[in-house]
LUMMIZA-628790 format. One record per residue (C-alpha): z, x, y; residue in one letter; residue number from 0. Coordinates in steps of 0.1 Angstrom, whole numbers, plus 5000, padded with zeros to 4 digits. Layout:
<recs>
REC    zz    xx    yy  code  pos
REC     Z     X     Y     A  NUM
...
</recs>
This chain:
<recs>
REC    zz    xx    yy  code  pos
REC  8606  2299  8479     M    0
REC  8602  2317  8447     K    1
REC  8619  2350  8460     K    2
REC  8646  2330  8476     S    3
REC  8653  2310  8445     S    4
REC  8655  2343  8423     L    5
REC  8678  2359  8449     A    6
REC  8703  2329  8444     V    7
REC  8702  2330  8409     A    8
REC  8709  2366  8412     V    9
REC  8738  2363  8431     M   10
REC  8751  2334  8413     C   11
REC  8751  2357  8381     V   12
REC  8768  2384  8400     F   13
REC  8796  2362  8414     T   14
REC  8803  2350  8378     N   15
REC  8807  2384  8367     T   16
REC  8829  2394  8392     V   17
REC  8852  2363  8388     H   18
REC  8855  2366  8351     A   19
REC  8857  2404  8353     Q   20
REC  8834  2408  8325     S   21
REC  8818  2440  8314     S   22
REC  8793  2453  8289     V   23
REC  8788  2490  8280     T   24
REC  8762  2506  8265     L   25
REC  8772  2537  8248     Y   26
REC  8764  2563  8220     G   27
REC  8762  2597  8207     L   28
REC  8737  2622  8194     I   29
REC  8747  2649  8169     D   30
REC  8722  2671  8153     D   31
REC  8723  2709  8139     G   32
REC  8712  2733  8113     L   33
REC  8732  2734  8081     T   34
REC  8729  2764  8054     Y   35
REC  8746  2756  8019     T   36
REC  8745  2782  7993     S   37
REC  8742  2773  7956     N   38
REC  8727  2739  7960     S   39
REC  8720  2725  7926     Q   40
REC  8681  2721  7922     V   41
REC  8685  2715  7882     A   42
REC  8714  2719  7859     P   43
REC  8729  2751  7862     G   44
REC  8702  2762  7887     V   45
REC  8713  2767  7922     G   46
REC  8695  2778  7953     K   47
REC  8705  2780  7988     P   48
REC  8693  2754  8013     S   49
REC  8686  2751  8050     F   50
REC  8683  2716  8066     Q   51
REC  8686  2698  8098     L   52
REC  8712  2674  8093     A   53
REC  8722  2645  8119     S   54
REC  8760  2634  8125     G   55
REC  8783  2660  8115     A   56
REC  8808  2665  8140     M   57
REC  8806  2628  8146     Q   58
REC  8780  2601  8131     G   59
REC  8751  2595  8156     S   60
REC  8755  2560  8169     R   61
REC  8742  2535  8196     F   62
REC  8766  2508  8206     G   63
REC  8775  2478  8230     L   64
REC  8811  2474  8239     R   65
REC  8820  2441  8257     G   66
REC  8852  2428  8275     V   67
REC  8857  2394  8293     E   68
REC  8890  2387  8313     D   69
REC  8904  2353  8304     L   70
REC  8932  2353  8328     G   71
REC  8969  2356  8318     G   72
REC  8962  2390  8303     G   73
REC  8939  2375  8276     L   74
REC  8905  2392  8271     K   75
REC  8876  2386  8247     T   76
REC  8864  2420  8232     I   77
REC  8835  2428  8207     F   78
REC  8817  2457  8196     V   79
REC  8784  2461  8178     L   80
REC  8775  2495  8166     E   81
REC  8749  2510  8147     N   82
REC  8742  2544  8129     G   83
REC  8711  2564  8125     F   84
REC  8697  2597  8116     D   85
REC  8685  2616  8144     T   86
REC  8660  2637  8124     N   87
REC  8640  2606  8109     T   88
REC  8652  2577  8133     G   89
REC  8659  2555  8100     K   90
REC  8691  2533  8103     L   91
REC  8724  2546  8087     G   92
REC  8748  2530  8063     Q   93
REC  8725  2516  8040     G   94
REC  8699  2502  8065     G   95
REC  8726  2479  8082     L   96
REC  8716  2471  8119     E   97
REC  8752  2474  8128     F   98
REC  8765  2493  8101     G   99
REC  8792  2514  8119     R  100
REC  8808  2486  8132     Q  101
REC  8807  2448  8141     A  102
REC  8837  2427  8155     Y  103
REC  8847  2399  8180     I  104
REC  8882  2393  8191     G  105
REC  8911  2383  8215     V  106
REC  8935  2409  8231     S  107
REC  8967  2402  8251     S  108
REC  8985  2430  8269     S  109
REC  9017  2416  8255     Q  110
REC  9009  2405  8221     L  111
REC  8982  2427  8205     G  112
REC  8946  2423  8195     T  113
REC  8930  2403  8165     L  114
REC  8896  2410  8157     A  115
REC  8872  2397  8131     L  116
REC  8843  2414  8114     G  117
REC  8832  2446  8099     R  118
REC  8860  2474  8109     Q  119
REC  8877  2504  8099     Y  120
REC  8910  2501  8081     D  121
REC  8946  2509  8097     P  122
REC  8951  2538  8074     M  123
REC  8918  2555  8083     T  124
REC  8926  2549  8121     D  125
REC  8959  2565  8120     Y  126
REC  8951  2593  8094     M  127
REC  8914  2602  8105     G  128
REC  8925  2617  8139     V  129
REC  8950  2641  8122     L  130
REC  8927  2656  8095     A  131
REC  8905  2684  8104     A  132
REC  8873  2667  8096     S  133
REC  8882  2641  8124     G  134
REC  8890  2668  8152     Q  135
REC  8866  2698  8148     W  136
REC  8854  2705  8110     A  137
REC  8827  2679  8107     T  138
REC  8820  2662  8075     Y  139
REC  8817  2697  8059     L  140
REC  8854  2698  8062     G  141
REC  8864  2666  8049     E  142
REC  8887  2663  8017     H  143
REC  8865  2665  7986     P  144
REC  8842  2639  7982     G  145
REC  8862  2622  8013     D  146
REC  8880  2603  7985     L  147
REC  8909  2594  8005     D  148
REC  8886  2583  8033     N  149
REC  8900  2602  8061     F  150
REC  8867  2609  8074     N  151
REC  8857  2574  8078     Y  152
REC  8832  2570  8051     S  153
REC  8840  2536  8040     G  154
REC  8844  2504  8061     R  155
REC  8859  2472  8056     S  156
REC  8834  2438  8054     N  157
REC  8849  2400  8062     N  158
REC  8882  2417  8077     S  159
REC  8910  2402  8100     L  160
REC  8926  2431  8119     K  161
REC  8957  2430  8140     Y  162
REC  8966  2461  8166     I  163
REC  8999  2459  8182     S  164
REC  9006  2468  8217     P  165
REC  9020  2502  8224     D  166
REC  9060  2503  8222     F  167
REC  9067  2535  8240     S  168
REC  9044  2555  8219     G  169
REC  9048  2534  8188     L  170
REC  9019  2512  8174     T  171
REC  9012  2496  8142     F  172
REC  8980  2479  8126     R  173
REC  8975  2454  8096     A  174
REC  8942  2443  8081     M  175
REC  8932  2418  8054     Y  176
REC  8894  2418  8040     S  177
REC  8884  2385  8023     L  178
REC  8867  2386  7991     G  179
REC  8847  2358  7994     G  180
REC  8845  2350  7955     V  181
REC  8848  2312  7947     A  182
REC  8878  2305  7926     G  183
REC  8893  2343  7929     N  184
REC  8909  2347  7963     V  185
REC  8917  2386  7952     T  186
REC  8886  2397  7937     R  187
REC  8874  2424  7964     N  188
REC  8901  2418  7988     Q  189
REC  8916  2448  8010     E  190
REC  8951  2450  8022     I  191
REC  8958  2478  8047     A  192
REC  8984  2488  8073     F  193
REC  8995  2518  8090     G  194
REC  9017  2528  8121     A  195
REC  9016  2557  8144     G  196
REC  9039  2575  8172     Y  197
REC  9027  2595  8197     T  198
REC  9052  2611  8224     K  199
REC  9047  2643  8244     G  200
REC  9037  2672  8221     P  201
REC  9041  2651  8188     L  202
REC  9018  2627  8170     S  203
REC  9028  2612  8136     L  204
REC  9007  2586  8115     G  205
REC  9012  2569  8082     A  206
REC  8989  2542  8063     G  207
REC  8985  2523  8030     Y  208
REC  8951  2509  8018     L  209
REC  8948  2487  7986     N  210
REC  8913  2479  7975     V  211
REC  8902  2454  7945     R  212
REC  8871  2460  7927     D  213
REC  8864  2492  7951     P  214
REC  8830  2502  7936     N  215
REC  8813  2467  7949     V  216
REC  8836  2461  7980     S  217
REC  8845  2491  7996     F  218
REC  8818  2520  7983     W  219
REC  8793  2491  7980     G  220
REC  8796  2477  8015     S  221
REC  8771  2497  8032     S  222
REC  8739  2480  8019     T  223
REC  8716  2453  8033     S  224
REC  8713  2441  7997     G  225
REC  8740  2427  7973     T  226
REC  8761  2459  7957     P  227
REC  8755  2459  7921     S  228
REC  8787  2465  7895     A  229
REC  8762  2482  7870     T  230
REC  8760  2513  7893     V  231
REC  8780  2538  7907     A  232
REC  8781  2531  7945     N  233
REC  8796  2563  7954     N  234
REC  8777  2597  7938     T  235
REC  8805  2621  7945     S  236
REC  8816  2637  7913     P  237
REC  8850  2641  7923     V  238
REC  8854  2603  7916     F  239
REC  8822  2587  7907     S  240
REC  8832  2588  7870     G  241
REC  8865  2565  7880     Y  242
REC  8843  2536  7896     L  243
REC  8853  2513  7870     S  244
REC  8887  2511  7886     A  245
REC  8900  2477  7893     H  246
REC  8922  2489  7920     T  247
REC  8916  2517  7946     Y  248
REC  8947  2528  7964     Q  249
REC  8955  2553  7991     V  250
REC  8991  2566  8006     L  251
REC  8987  2589  8038     G  252
REC  9011  2606  8059     V  253
REC  9005  2630  8085     G  254
REC  9015  2649  8118     G  255
REC  9009  2672  8145     A  256
REC  9027  2690  8171     Y  257
REC  9016  2708  8201     T  258
REC  9029  2741  8217     I  259
REC  9011  2753  8248     G  260
REC  8976  2758  8238     P  261
REC  8980  2758  8201     A  262
REC  8984  2725  8176     T  263
REC  8997  2726  8140     I  264
REC  8993  2697  8119     G  265
REC  8991  2685  8082     G  266
REC  8982  2654  8061     T  267
REC  8990  2645  8027     F  268
REC  8972  2616  8005     S  269
REC  8981  2601  7974     N  270
REC  8950  2586  7957     I  271
REC  8949  2562  7927     Q  272
REC  8919  2546  7908     F  273
REC  8941  2520  7886     K  274
REC  8932  2499  7857     G  275
REC  8900  2521  7846     L  276
REC  8877  2502  7823     G  277
REC  8870  2472  7844     D  278
REC  8831  2467  7840     L  279
REC  8829  2440  7863     S  280
REC  8840  2465  7888     S  281
REC  8819  2494  7879     G  282
REC  8802  2515  7852     P  283
REC  8825  2534  7828     N  284
REC  8802  2560  7810     P  285
REC  8831  2581  7799     E  286
REC  8852  2551  7784     G  287
REC  8882  2559  7806     Y  288
REC  8912  2537  7806     S  289
REC  8945  2538  7826     G  290
REC  8946  2554  7860     S  291
REC  8931  2585  7876     A  292
REC  8957  2600  7903     I  293
REC  8949  2629  7929     F  294
REC  8969  2644  7955     N  295
REC  8957  2658  7985     N  296
REC  8973  2682  8011     A  297
REC  8959  2698  8043     E  298
REC  8973  2721  8070     I  299
REC  8955  2726  8101     N  300
REC  8954  2745  8132     F  301
REC  8937  2745  8164     R  302
REC  8940  2768  8197     Y  303
REC  8925  2758  8230     Q  304
REC  8913  2791  8246     F  305
REC  8901  2777  8277     T  306
REC  8895  2740  8286     P  307
REC  8859  2745  8274     A  308
REC  8865  2766  8242     L  309
REC  8883  2753  8210     L  310
REC  8890  2772  8179     A  311
REC  8901  2758  8146     G  312
REC  8913  2769  8111     A  313
REC  8924  2746  8082     A  314
REC  8931  2747  8042     Y  315
REC  8929  2719  8018     D  316
REC  8942  2715  7983     Y  317
REC  8935  2685  7961     N  318
REC  8947  2682  7925     H  319
REC  8935  2654  7899     G  320
REC  8957  2641  7871     S  321
REC  8946  2640  7834     S  322
REC  8931  2610  7823     V  323
REC  8925  2605  7786     G  324
REC  8910  2636  7773     K  325
REC  8901  2649  7807     N  326
REC  8924  2677  7820     P  327
REC  8914  2669  7855     G  328
REC  8899  2692  7884     A  329
REC  8915  2713  7914     T  330
REC  8897  2721  7946     Y  331
REC  8908  2747  7973     H  332
REC  8890  2746  8005     Q  333
REC  8889  2767  8036     G  334
REC  8871  2757  8072     S  335
REC  8869  2777  8104     L  336
REC  8853  2763  8134     G  337
REC  8845  2771  8173     L  338
REC  8835  2741  8196     D  339
REC  8823  2748  8231     Y  340
REC  8820  2724  8255     F  341
REC  8789  2728  8281     L  342
REC  8800  2697  8300     S  343
REC  8824  2666  8295     K  344
REC  8795  2650  8274     R  345
REC  8779  2681  8256     T  346
REC  8792  2707  8230     D  347
REC  8781  2733  8208     L  348
REC  8798  2740  8178     Y  349
REC  8799  2765  8148     L  350
REC  8816  2754  8115     I  351
REC  8820  2776  8080     G  352
REC  8835  2762  8049     V  353
REC  8842  2776  8014     Y  354
REC  8851  2757  7984     Q  355
REC  8862  2767  7948     K  356
REC  8866  2743  7923     A  357
REC  8882  2745  7885     S  358
REC  8886  2723  7857     G  359
REC  8867  2688  7846     T  360
REC  8856  2666  7872     D  361
REC  8853  2627  7867     S  362
REC  8819  2629  7851     T  363
REC  8834  2648  7822     G  364
REC  8816  2679  7832     G  365
REC  8831  2712  7844     A  366
REC  8839  2710  7880     A  367
REC  8814  2721  7905     H  368
REC  8820  2727  7943     A  369
REC  8808  2699  7965     N  370
REC  8807  2706  8003     I  371
REC  8792  2676  8019     G  372
REC  8762  2661  8002     L  373
REC  8746  2688  7983     L  374
REC  8767  2697  7950     A  375
REC  8767  2732  7941     S  376
REC  8754  2744  7908     S  377
REC  8787  2763  7899     N  378
REC  8822  2762  7909     D  379
REC  8822  2778  7942     H  380
REC  8799  2771  7975     Q  381
REC  8797  2779  8011     A  382
REC  8784  2760  8039     A  383
REC  8776  2771  8075     L  384
REC  8766  2746  8103     R  385
REC  8755  2753  8140     I  386
REC  8750  2719  8159     G  387
REC  8750  2702  8192     I  388
REC  8765  2670  8201     R  389
REC  8759  2646  8232     H  390
REC  8777  2617  8243     K  391
REC  8763  2589  8267     F  392
</recs>
């Protein structure tokens, strides 16, 4: 009788699942490798080469659940819960958040589009990240200095409502609003973003806009299991960490790519502005800045598919920051080369080399040092080399 009852229960669950056409998918990715970095600063003015195992370079290591329930009439319920972790230590990523990469639920319509609520990527990053070399083959070592335009998915948006349009013959658009959640001040900590993309045949185009209020707390402080503080810099990149007293962080990005046979050439441009410097309710201002800091970043990239299993890439990036008060600003030149070899559809080996040269004065008021990835150089130049393996499941 017990076995019979259990069988009936299982059959009922199976029948309901088929009727509703529901599914929950377990997925993930593990990325690890050895990274060599020259001139890693160990003390002021003192640099040493470093070797380290580093997780999540080509893509962040992750573990997630993705669910869909068919509601009928072209409507579906969707959800994603995705955490990040360090392969070498097992610790949670994104400041210890359980689902720090993404966590959202929504409703999708084949005719009307998708509306999702939760922790998500902004639309500008959705469209621009795939056009930058770091989102294709160059890993985070090849991201724009400090990932100051967020093209490499460093920042995520909490408390957000995001709309994704249907595909109109290759044209799509997205819009997002993130609530600040501050009583009596609806604009504090808010985020507004939108973007559009077009893909048809060999041509891909993208554009996006991101506007964040009090970014030190609302954007760079969003990856913490505690309460972010305005008294500390929640991003440590010297490229822009001195500008975290900005009342507003704004990014405008455009880009495109064109494929001819096995070759693809592409490029991106971003204008980044830290507006209203000196707002101590947003972040610290040790250099006493006021006004705005403006960066322009331009990248050109190229990749070639030698065989279905072997891809090679090259990219050059130029970043220039404006003067702010007595600070004349900094300039960064960066070149990247890479090889990616697929052992199977799920597993690939990759080799990446990056070189960066800095000049001028960075946001902290000191001489600009090269800064590839997470390890700042002791001087104005730095090289990094990584060999890694990635497996998707």
